[in-house]
C-alpha positions in Angstrom: -11.3 -10.9 -33.4 -9.1 -13.6 -32.0 -10.3 -14.3 -28.5 -7.4 -16.6 -27.3 -4.5 -15.1 -29.2 -1.8 -13.0 -27.6 -3.6 -11.8 -24.5 -1.0 -9.3 -23.5 -1.9 -7.0 -26.4 -5.5 -6.8 -25.2 -4.7 -4.4 -22.4 -1.6 -2.8 -23.8 -3.3 0.4 -24.6 -4.9 0.8 -21.2 -5.3 4.4 -20.2 -5.5 5.6 -23.8 -9.0 4.4 -24.2 -9.3 0.7 -24.6 -8.4 -1.1 -27.8 -11.2 -2.2 -30.0 -10.2 -5.8 -29.2 -10.9 -5.4 -25.5 -14.1 -3.4 -26.0 -15.3 -6.2 -28.4 -14.3 -8.8 -25.8 -16.2 -7.0 -23.1 -19.2 -6.6 -25.3 -19.2 -10.4 -26.0 -18.8 -11.1 -22.3 -21.8 -8.8 -21.5 -23.8 -11.0 -23.9 -22.9 -14.1 -21.9 -20.3 -15.4 -24.3 -18.3 -17.9 -22.1 -15.3 -17.8 -24.4 -15.0 -14.1 -24.0 -15.4 -14.4 -20.2 -12.7 -17.0 -20.1 -10.4 -14.8 -22.2 -10.9 -12.0 -19.7 -10.4 -14.3 -16.8 -7.2 -15.8 -18.3 -5.9 -12.3 -19.1 -6.6 -10.8 -15.7 -6.4 -13.6 -13.2 -2.7 -13.5 -12.5 -2.5 -9.8 -11.9 -5.7 -9.7 -9.9 -4.6 -12.7 -7.8 -1.5 -10.6 -6.9 -3.8 -7.8 -5.8 -5.9 -10.1 -3.7 -2.8 -11.7 -2.1 -1.5 -8.3 -1.0 -4.6 -7.8 1.1 -5.3 -11.3 2.4 -3.3 -13.3 4.9 -3.0 -16.5 3.0 -3.3 -18.0 -0.5 -6.6 -19.7 0.1 -8.3 -16.4 1.2 -6.7 -14.6 -1.8 -8.1 -17.3 -4.1 -11.6 -16.9 -2.5 -11.4 -13.1 -3.1 -10.2 -13.7 -6.7 -13.3 -15.8 -7.4 -15.6 -13.4 -5.7 -14.1 -10.5 -7.6 -14.6 -12.2 -10.9 -18.3 -12.9 -10.0 -18.6 -9.2 -9.3 -16.7 -8.2 -12.4 -18.9 -10.3 -14.7 -22.2 -9.1 -13.0 -21.1 -5.5 -13.3 -19.7 -5.5 -16.8 -22.6 -3.3 -17.9 -21.3 -0.5 -15.7 -18.0 -0.4 -17.5 -18.4 2.5 -19.9 -15.2 2.0 -22.0 -13.7 5.2 -20.7 -10.3 4.6 -19.1 -8.5 1.3 -18.6 -10.5 -1.9 -18.3 -7.8 -3.3 -16.2 -7.9 -0.3 -13.8 -11.6 -0.6 -13.6 -11.3 -4.3 -12.8 -8.5 -3.7 -10.2 -10.9 -1.5 -8.2 -13.4 -4.3 -8.1 -10.8 -6.7 -6.7 -9.5 -4.2 -4.1 -13.1 -3.5 -3.0 -13.9 -7.2 -2.8 -10.9 -7.7 -0.5 -11.8 -4.7 1.6 -15.3 -6.0 2.0 -14.0 -9.3 3.2 -11.7 -7.6 5.7 -14.6 -5.5 7.0 -16.7 -8.6 7.5 -14.0 -10.0 9.7 -13.8 -6.7 11.6 -10.1 -6.8 11.3 -9.8 -3.1 10.4 -11.7 -2.0 13.6 -8.9 -3.4 15.7 -6.6 -0.5 14.8 -5.8 2.0 17.6 -5.9 5.8 17.2 -2.5 7.2 17.8 -2.1 11.0 17.8 1.7 11.1 17.7 3.5 10.1 14.6 6.1 7.4 15.1 9.7 8.5 14.7 10.9 6.6 11.6 14.6 6.5 11.0 15.8 6.6 7.4 16.7 3.3 5.8 19.8 2.7 3.8 18.4 2.9 0.2 20.9 0.4 -1.1 19.3 -2.4 1.0 15.9 -1.8 -0.6 17.5 -1.5 -4.1 19.0 -4.9 -3.7 15.7 -6.5 -2.7 13.5 -7.9 -5.4 9.8 -7.0 -5.9 8.7 -10.5 -4.7 10.8 -10.1 -1.5 9.2 -6.8 -0.8 5.7 -8.2 -1.4 6.6 -11.2 0.9 7.6 -8.7 3.7 4.4 -6.7 3.2 2.3 -9.9 3.5 3.7 -10.5 7.0 2.3 -7.2 8.3 -0.8 -7.4 10.6 -4.0 -7.1 8.5 -4.8 -3.4 9.5 -1.2 -2.3 8.8 -1.1 -4.3 5.5 -4.4 -2.9 4.3 -3.6 0.7 4.9 -0.1 0.3 3.5 -1.4 -1.3 0.3 -4.1 1.3 -0.1 -1.8 4.3 0.5 1.5 3.2 -1.1 0.4 0.7 -3.8 -3.1 1.9 -4.8 -2.6 5.6 -4.3 -5.5 6.4 -1.9 -5.3 9.4 0.4 -5.7 9.1 4.1 -9.1 10.7 3.8 -10.2 8.1 1.2 -8.8 5.3 3.3 -10.6 6.6 6.4 -13.9 6.8 4.5 -13.5 3.4 2.8 -12.5 1.5 6.0 -14.6 3.4 8.5 -11.6 4.6 10.5 -10.3 8.0 11.4 -7.6 9.7 9.3 -5.4 9.7 12.3 -5.7 5.9 12.5 -4.9 5.6 8.9 -1.8 7.7 9.3 -0.7 5.8 12.4 -1.3 2.4 10.7 0.8 3.5 7.8 3.6 4.7 10.1 3.5 1.5 12.0 3.6 -0.6 8.8 6.6 1.4 7.6 8.4 0.9 10.9 7.8 -2.8 10.9 8.9 -3.1 7.3 12.1 -1.2 8.0 12.9 -3.4 11.0 12.3 -6.5 8.9 14.5 -5.2 6.1 17.3 -4.5 8.5 17.3 -8.2 9.5 
């Protein structure tokens, strides 16, 4: 197995059961093989940094979460069973690492419960279609931490409001209101 060859192919069959290359790489990393660990880091660091950046307010904090996430990933490699996507398994580690950091700062407890849903006007879809992915991520990064976290979890990670509430220690109503507020703020920023 070539450890440092074309890294893109290592995860290309994610979701179909992992390729034998990535399973061998994970096995080598479990045994403490530094080259295998570096190959995993090199392969995942860009994507996982993007995940961290979506949750954290600045690049330095995202970099800290990235490093903490890799420490956790390498200490928990034994818990990866080989079922499902390794990249998906790793992504959960980085999201959870970011959420733990936000919880420690108690940022998420500052959210208010709001019973009434906010009236959101429909946005002209052509504006959003003209925006690039990076522009949208930049707008998301400007949201207040609570709004940004719930928006990321619901829209980008696919969590339900119940799962968000349980994970963050907030009510489902708070999760819904934070999402609505995030959408409203994004729409007003897009209009500008």
